[in-house]
Structure formats: structure tokens, C-alpha cells
matplotlib code that plots the C-alpha trace (Angstrom):
import matplotlib.pyplot as plt

x = [57.9, 61.1, 60.9, 60.2, 63.5, 65.1, 63.7, 64.7, 67.9, 68.8, 68.2, 69.0, 72.7, 72.5, 73.2, 77.0, 77.3, 75.5, 77.2, 80.8, 79.2, 78.0, 81.4, 83.1, 81.2, 82.2, 85.7, 87.1, 85.2, 86.1, 89.5, 91.0, 91.6, 95.4, 94.2, 91.4, 93.2, 95.7, 92.9, 92.4, 89.6, 87.2, 85.2, 82.8, 82.8, 81.0, 81.9, 85.4, 86.3, 89.2, 91.3, 93.3, 96.5, 99.8, 101.1, 103.2, 103.6, 99.8, 99.2, 101.4, 99.5, 96.3, 97.4, 97.9, 94.6, 92.5, 90.4, 89.9, 88.9, 86.3, 84.9, 84.9, 83.1, 80.2, 79.6, 79.2, 76.9, 74.8, 75.3, 77.6, 78.7, 82.3, 84.2, 87.5, 89.7, 92.4, 94.8, 95.7]
y = [100.7, 100.9, 104.1, 105.5, 103.9, 105.8, 108.8, 108.4, 107.4, 110.1, 112.6, 110.9, 110.8, 107.3, 107.1, 107.5, 104.9, 102.4, 103.1, 102.4, 99.4, 98.5, 99.4, 97.3, 94.3, 95.0, 96.2, 92.6, 92.0, 95.5, 95.6, 92.4, 89.7, 91.1, 94.9, 93.7, 91.8, 94.5, 97.2, 98.5, 100.6, 102.0, 105.4, 107.8, 111.6, 113.5, 112.4, 111.3, 107.8, 107.1, 104.0, 103.1, 100.7, 100.3, 98.9, 101.3, 99.9, 99.3, 103.0, 103.8, 101.6, 103.0, 106.4, 105.7, 104.1, 106.5, 107.4, 103.8, 103.0, 106.1, 104.8, 100.8, 101.7, 103.8, 101.5, 98.7, 101.0, 101.9, 105.8, 108.5, 108.5, 108.8, 112.0, 111.6, 108.9, 109.4, 107.4, 107.0]
z = [113.2, 110.9, 109.8, 113.2, 114.5, 111.5, 112.5, 115.9, 115.8, 112.9, 115.5, 118.7, 120.2, 120.2, 116.6, 116.5, 119.1, 117.0, 113.9, 115.7, 116.6, 113.3, 111.9, 113.9, 112.6, 109.2, 109.7, 109.1, 106.5, 104.7, 105.5, 106.3, 109.0, 109.6, 109.7, 112.2, 114.3, 115.0, 115.4, 118.8, 118.9, 116.3, 117.0, 115.3, 116.6, 114.1, 110.4, 111.7, 112.2, 114.5, 114.2, 117.4, 117.2, 118.6, 115.6, 114.0, 110.8, 110.6, 111.2, 108.4, 106.2, 107.2, 106.4, 102.9, 102.8, 104.4, 100.9, 100.4, 104.3, 103.6, 100.5, 101.9, 105.1, 103.7, 101.1, 103.8, 105.9, 102.7, 103.7, 103.6, 107.2, 107.1, 105.6, 107.6, 109.0, 111.6, 113.3, 116.5]

ax = plt.figure().add_subplot(projection="3d")
ax.plot(x, y, z, "-o")
ax.set_aspect("equal")
plt.show()
């Protein structure tokens, strides 16, 4: 049953929405409480993670951590789903 669900999600448009929710669940653990507190929105489009924040200093910090964010999120998700990060 679990394999059937994985196959369904692999070919479904629901997959990115589910992955976005999963990333939101691990975001604080992966990036820390302060960053999570000031992050307004996380969204996946294709293999790009869009991070939205209104705090300029946080945006600047996230720009410097793009590679680390990709590495940590992919590790937490157990598969390579993020290839790029955009800060909005």
C-alpha cells in the first residue's frame, strides 16, 4: 500500500503541495527557531524552494546560506527535491 501511495504521489500534481507542507514542518528544526519565526511562506515550484520574508536582514542572511539550505532540506526530506532557493 505504501509503495502504491508513493507511486501515485510521484506522478501526481499533489506531490509539490505535500512536499511544501513537509518542509514547513521541518523548517524550524532545520533552520532554527529565529529564522522560522520570521519566515512568512515556503513554497515549492518545480525543484525551487521559494522563501518569503518581510525582514530585510533575514533575506540577506538566507542569501548567504542558499547552499546550506538546499543541503539541509534535502537531507531532512530524505531525497534530493530542492536544487535552487529563491528569496522573496
